[in-house]
RONU-816389 format. One record per residue: x, y, z of N, C-alpha, C in turn; residue in three letters. Coordinates in steps of 0.02 Angstrom, whole numbers, plus 50000, padded with zeros to 5 digits. Layout:
// RONU-816389
XYZXYZXYZALA/...
//
This chain:
// RONU-816389
445484783561354446174788761352446324789061277MET/446304795661307446564799361213447114794861205PRO/447314794261141447694792261111448524798161132THR/448774793961122449574796861158449884798461104LEU/450434805561088450644807461033451314807761082ARG/451914806161054452604803461081452744811361093TRP/453274811261168453534817861147453954817561210SER/454504824261217455134820461244455174819861310THR/454674820161346454374816861410454354809961408ALA/453784809661356453504802561349453824795861387LEU/454504798261337454964788361339455124789761408PRO/455504794461464455554794161505455264791961571ALA/454594796861550453794792661607453814784361585LEU/453944783161522453814778461510454204771061529LEU/455094775061560455354769161602455314767661642VAL/455034773661707454924773761772454044767561781GLY/453544767861726453144766961712453294755561701PHE/453774753961643454024748161646454254743661689ILE/454824749661734455364748561798454714744961848ALA/454564748361864453844745361909453424740761902CYS/453274741261845452874733461820453394728261828SER/453714727961785454174721261787454364718761834VAL/454544723061903454544722061978454244721462001HIS/453684722061970452984721562030452524716162016ALA/452654709661989452164707961988451414706362007ALA/450874705861958450404706661995449994713461996GLY/450354719261984450314723761992449544725561945ALA/449174728561980448644732261902448674732261851PRO/448504730661786448614730661712448404741361697SER/449044744061679448924752361663448784751361599THR/448574757861542448474757161503449054762661485VAL/449634759661460450244762561419449994770361373VAL/449614765261331449624770061234448794765661217ALA/448464771461193448104768861156448104770861081SER/447984767661028447834770060954447284765160923GLN/446874768560891446524764760832445954761260863GLY/445914762660933445374759260958445664752261006GLY/446214752261023446604747261015447054749761107VAL/447294748761156447634748361198448214743561199ASP/448854746261227449354742561272449304743861347VAL/449384738661363449534739861444449944738761490THR/450264738061535450974738061571450994728761562LEU/450394726261592450304717661592450614716761502ALA/450614719761473450604717761374451304718461380ASP/451744722961400452394723761411452754720861460ILE/452374719261495452584713061553452704708161517ASP/452214703261476452194697161447452794700261371ALA/452814705161342453624704961298454064705261347PHE/454104708561382454724707061425455024699661470ALA/454544696161473454614687761494454964685461448SER/454794686861391455034681961334456034683461305ARG/456364688661355456894691161310457244686761409MET/457714687061400458164685961472458194691261538PRO/458314689761581457904691161643458474697461656GLU/459194693561645459644699961645459534706061572LYS/459154705061554459474709261468458754712861469ASP/458314712161531457614717161520458054726161543ARG/458274725961607458424730761625458814736861595ALA/459144732861539459674737461475459224738961417GLY/458634734161423458234737361343457874743061336TYR/457644741761428457104746161451457444752861460PHE/458154755461461458604760861457458284764461411ARG/457934760961351458414766261308457734768961269SER/457484775861273456804775361267456614777661185PRO/457254774261135456894772561078456544765861073THR/456974759961080456674756061113455904752961120ARG/455804758461201455274759161210454664762661172ILE/454934765561137454314767461085454264761961022GLU/454974760361004454824754760960454324750460989ASN/454324747461037454294741161072453314744761059THR/453154749561096452544751361102452174749261042ILE/452494755160978452064755760925451974749760885THR/452524743960891452444738860864451814732560923SER/451974736160962451274730061000450674731460994LEU/450514740060959450134744560937449854741460884LEU/450214741360835450124739360762449994733260765LEU/450194727060792450134719860788449514720060826GLN/449194722460869448564723260891447954725960854ARG/448324730860819447634733260779447584730660730GLN/448244726560691447894718360654447574714260683LEU/447854711560735447344707260752446834707960757ALA/446374715260778445644716760799445434716860711SER/445914719060664445364718260603445534713260588ASP/445964705460599445824698360593445134697960610ALA/444934698060673444424696860706443674697060672ARG/443774706460662443334708160644443084704860571LYS/443554700860522443564696960480443404690860478LEU/443404688160539443264681760555443844676360546GLY/444564678260541445024675860528445274670660575LEU/444864672360639445264669060715444764660960700ASP/444514661760644443964655360621444214651660590LYS/444694655660545445034648760509445364645760535ASP/445484637860494445444631960526446194634260553ALA/446744635360474447344635660497447484639560535GLU/447324647860554447274651860617447544647860665VAL/446724643760650446424639960740447224635860756ALA/447414631960691448014625960721448664632760734SER/448924636560731449354640360714449134644860795GLN/448614642760824448514646060866448504641960924PHE/448404635060936448484627960954449224629360965ALA/449654626460906450584629060923450774633260945LEU/450574640960942450584644860968450574644261061ALA/449944642161083449844641361136450304635161183GLU/450344631561141450814626061177451614628561183GLU/451854632361123452614636461129452484639561212GLU/452064643561220451984648361277451824641261345VAL/451474637461331451654633161390452304628061388LEU/452454626461346453164623361355453814627861383ALA/453714636861378454304640461394453874641461462ARG/453414640461483453134642061550453294633061587ALA/453324630961576453654622661605454214623161619ARG/454724625261563455354626961586455634631361646MET/455344636761649455414641461699455334639561768ALA/454654635761760454454631661821454874627361839ARG/455184622861814455634617561811456424620661840TYR/456544627261817457034629361837457034630961915ARG/456404636361916456274640961967456184635862009ALA/455884628162012456074623362096456514620562078GLU/457174619762030457904615562039458034618362133LEU/458174613362153458534610962225459404614262195LYS/459564620062216460294621662195460744619262254MET/461484614162230461834613562272462254620062323PRO/462654616362365463174624162383463744627062355ASP/463434631362312464094633162266464544636662305PHE/464404641262354465044641062380465604636862402GLY/465484628762434465924624562459466154622462366GLN/465864621562309466034621962246466594622862230LEU/466264630862225466824634762201467434634762227ALA/467274635262285468244634262336468394626162293GLN/468324619362284468654615262267468664614562199GLU/468254620162168468534621162091469054624062102ASP/469084628662119469774634962116470484630462131TYR/470304625162191470844622962225471254618062157ILE/470544614662120470564609162077471134612861990ALA/470984618061993470994622761941471294626361945HIS/471754628861990472324633961991472614638361927LYS/472544633261890473054637161807472754640461773GLU/471954640861797471474643761756471694650261774LYS/471514652861832471654658361852472174660961873PHE/472804660161827473314661661815473294667761783ALA/473724673761802473654680161753474494681061735VAL/474684681061659475314681561649475404688961674PRO/476274685161664476694693961685476334700161633ALA/476354704761640476134711261600476574715361579GLY/476654720361504477044722861493476634728161463LEU/476784734361478476514739061442476934744161424ALA/477024748061354477564748961324477094757861284VAL/477424763261277477344767961233477844767961169LEU/477564769761111477494768361052477834773260999ASN/478474774960991478294779660921478554774560858VAL/478054773760791478154770760759478514777460672LEU/478974776060645479074778960591479094775960518ILE/478684775860498478834770260422478874776760357THR/478924773160315479174775660247478774776460197THR/477944775960215477564775860185477734785260128THR/477934790060188477884798260151478684799260144ASP/479214794560149479854797360170480194790660129ARG/480984793960120481104788560115481644784060163SER/481884778460137482294774660217482714775560255GLN/482974784660213483784785460257483274791960278ALA/482804795060255482474800660308482004797660372ASP/482014790460343481784787160413481994785960451ALA/482514784060443483194780960482483434787360504ASP/483374791960502483514797460538483194802860565ALA/482614802960544482144802160600481954797960665LEU/482044791260669482144788960702482554787260750ALA/482994788960730483634792760775483794799160805ALA/483274802960767483194809560798482784806860867LYS/482144804860834481634801760909481954800360971VAL/482584792660968482724789761010483214796661052GLU/483594800561021483964804561050483404808561098THR/482854812061069482554816161102482294811861168GLU/482004806361148481724803761202482314801861260ALA/482954800961237483344800261294483544803761328ARG/483334809961326483674814861346482964818761370ALA/482394819061362481694817961401481304813861396HIS/481374809361429480984802861437480214805261474PRO/480264807061517479634811061522478914814561465ASP/479544819161421479014820561383478964812061307GLN/478934808461322478694802761256478044803061216PHE/477644805261293476984806661262476924810961200GLU/477434817961184477394822261159477874821161111ALA/478304816161096478274813861018478214809061007LEU/477804805061030477084801361007476584805760965VAL/476444811261002475884814560947476274819160905ASP/476824821060893477234824660826477524819460808LYS/477904813660796478134807960753477774804360751TYR/477144800560766477144793460763476604792860712SER/476754788760658476374787160611475694780060623ASP/475824778960688475284773560686474544779560687ASP/474224777360639473364778460618473114780360727PRO/473274773760747472794775060786473074776260877SER/473534782160868473794783560907473174788960934LYS/472794791960892472494797160930471734794760994THR/471954787760998471344783761037471904778961090ILE/472434777461066472894773861119473524778961137SER/473714783661103474034789161128474764782861129HIS/474834781361083475504774061098475684769961121GLY/475034767161175475094764561214475044757561196ARG/475514751761218475474743761168475284740261236VAL/474954737661257474914732161318475304726461295GLU/475284719961334475534715361327476134714461267ASN/476524719161279476844720561224477394715261225ALA/477544710261240478104706761228477844700261203ALA/477114700061183476854693761172477164695961069ASP/477544689161054477644689660986477204686560969ALA/476654683260978476034679360954475564684760914LYS/475584690960949475304695260930475564701560898LYS/476124703060915476674709060871477224707160861TYR/477504710560818478024708560763478604705460816ALA/479074699960796479404697160842479834702160856PRO/480234707060816480834710960862480344716260898GLU/479844715660889479494721660911479524719060994PHE/479224712761004479044709561061479674708061098ALA/480274708261047480704704761099481014712861132ALA/481054718061081481384723661122480824728461172ALA/480394725961171479944725761232480234721661284SER/480184716461285480434712761329480884713961364ALA/481574715461320482224720161350482234722861405ALA/481764728261400481634736461451481634732461517LEU/482004734661554481744733161630481414738261689LYS/481684740261677481524748161727481014750961676LYS/480484753761717479964758161695480484763961667VAL/480134767261630480604774561584481144771261539GLY/481214763861537482074764361517481444762761435ASP/482234766761378481924767261305482404762161272ILE/482054760761215482384754661178482844757861130SER/483324756961106483584758661041483014759560981PRO/483304760160924482784758060871482774750460865VAL/482114751260841481894742260814481464742560733VAL/481864738960715481514736760625481104728960649LYS/480594731960601480104727360608479764728160536THR/479324725260527478884722160459478794731660428THR/478464730460496477934741260491478364747260485HIS/478914745060508479484752660518479724752460574GLY/479904757860589480554759860624480254762160712LEU/480514757160771479964759560810480424759660871HIS/480394768060926480694768560977480064767761048VAL/480424763561085480014759761140480114761861197ILE/479494765061249479764766061323479254761861352LYS/479504758761398479314754661464478874760361512LEU/478214757061502477704762361564477564758461630VAL/477524751761612477234746561642477424739561627GLU/477764736561701477884731261704477424725561764ARG/477094720461779476604718061812477224711761834THR/477244709161892477424702861892476824695361881ALA/477034691961842476324685261871476094682661897ALA/475474682261922475304679161990474544675061965ARG/474384672062036473734668462030473234672462063THR/472634674462027472164679062053471834673462113ARG/471954678262178471644674962229470844670462232PRO/470764668062275470094664562293469604669962263PHE/469704672962355469104680462349468824685662291ALA/469394684262282469514688862184468994686362142GLU/469054677062132468504675062079468164671162114VAL/468074672462182467514667362202466774667562146LYS/466364673562156465754676462144465954672962078GLU/466434675862040466454670661946466484666061951GLU/466564661662002466604654561995466004653062008ILE/465714655762059464894654262080464454654262030ILE/464374659061964464174660761933464004655061874GLN/464664652761844464944648861798464554643961826ARG/464774640361886464464632461900463864632961894LEU/463404637661938462764640261943462494637961859ARG/462644642861823462504643661754462694634261721SER/463174634161745463294624961736462724619961743ASP/462714621061805462394614861816461654617961805TYR/461154622161817460494624961773460594621861735ILE/461064623261664461004620561593461024613761596ASP/461304608261644461404603561636460804599761648LYS/460354602761716459694601061722459184600461693GLN/459204606961660458864606861586458854602161544MET/459284600561513459464595661478459524589561480ARG/459754587261544459484579861567458404579661564THR/458174584561590457534585261591457154585261539TYR/457444588461475457414586661394457354581461380THR/458084579261375458334574261345457954566661377ASP/457654568661439457164561361455456444561061416THR/456164567461415455634568261376455854564861311LEU/456514567861261456454567861231456784558961193ARG/457114555161250456894549761243456694544361257ASN/455954547761252455354543961274455224538561209LEU/454934532761218454834530361153454434530861098PRO/454654531161050454344537760974453944533360916LEU/453144533460923453084531360863453014535960820ASP/453014533760756453024540760707452714535560655ALA/452254537360602452074535560534452544537560483ASN/452924531360460453464533260420453224535060342PRO/452654530760293452414537160275452274544460260GLU/451904544460316451914552060331452344557960365LEU/452844555760386453354558760375453974558260316VAL/453954555660264454314552860204453734559060173ALA/453034558260181452774563460138452874569260137SER/453154572160185453244580960207453704583260183LEU/454234580760146454774581060087454564583760030ARG/453814582860011453564584959944452984587459976ASP/452754590160041451904591560032451894598560034ARG/452714602060029452334610460026452804611859929TYR/452714606859897453074608959837453664606959825GLY/453964606959758454584606059756454884611759777ALA/455544608659814456094612559833456484614959781ALA/456754623859782457184626159738457924619959743ASP/458264620559686458834616759678459284618659726PRO/459224624959718460124627059725459974625859837ALA/459374629359853459334627459905459224620759945SER/459054618559890458984606759918459774606559909GLN/460104608359883460804605459875461114607959940ALA/461154612159979461174612860034460974608560111LYS/460234606860094460164600060150460314596360165GLN/460484593660217460654585760226460304581460208PRO/
//
């Protein structure tokens, strides 16, 4: 296969190749790219993809840049490995030890993957309903309050000028409440208004906003109500209520899948920890002298880094 050159069409083509490969285990390997006498196949990329969580794979390979970087990195790694073999480095004792350790790491991951795949799952639907009934408070949604806010500051004007401008904004807002958004655009000194357009969610939350602002927002009862000028440490505010929602409890149907996913994840994590803890708690026989020798085996430690070690 001739050496591939990146083009605008290649990344899109590779997305299709990789998507098919990841979702069709055991499909024949196909050379995706060649360079310097080495190839990268779909099987190689499958192996790379298998090392990341399954839920992250699709998103990762949606990026043409990540696809290109992955392939070029694998090609470079394979070329370096090829050169190392030619130099006989694969016969080096230290390299051989690293090979053995790497093999055990791969096998350990494979064992955990097999253990997870063979877990017998309980009826999470029934457990989810029981969890919902036992912890209904978790699914309470507090009352919501959204407002539009015009902020007048004294950064570039005197207090007297700020007071006069805030009074003008209030008067115009009461005369034309349907044009409040235009007042935000024209008068508000809030730097985030280009993104928020003056909208403030959960405006009655005194932990999140200035107490005076939160209290004035909470005092607005009907959508469209306009506040008097409110003074806070941030400046002067004129506020319009645009949305008020009552507190409620999310129904089970709305949260069922959310609960099932959490219960399943917690169950799997617990079973995996139990399995590995069983292995960790087997009788341990260690050589105290060799263990102690490891403190100095690799030379003197840097004093600064050593001070941070337990």
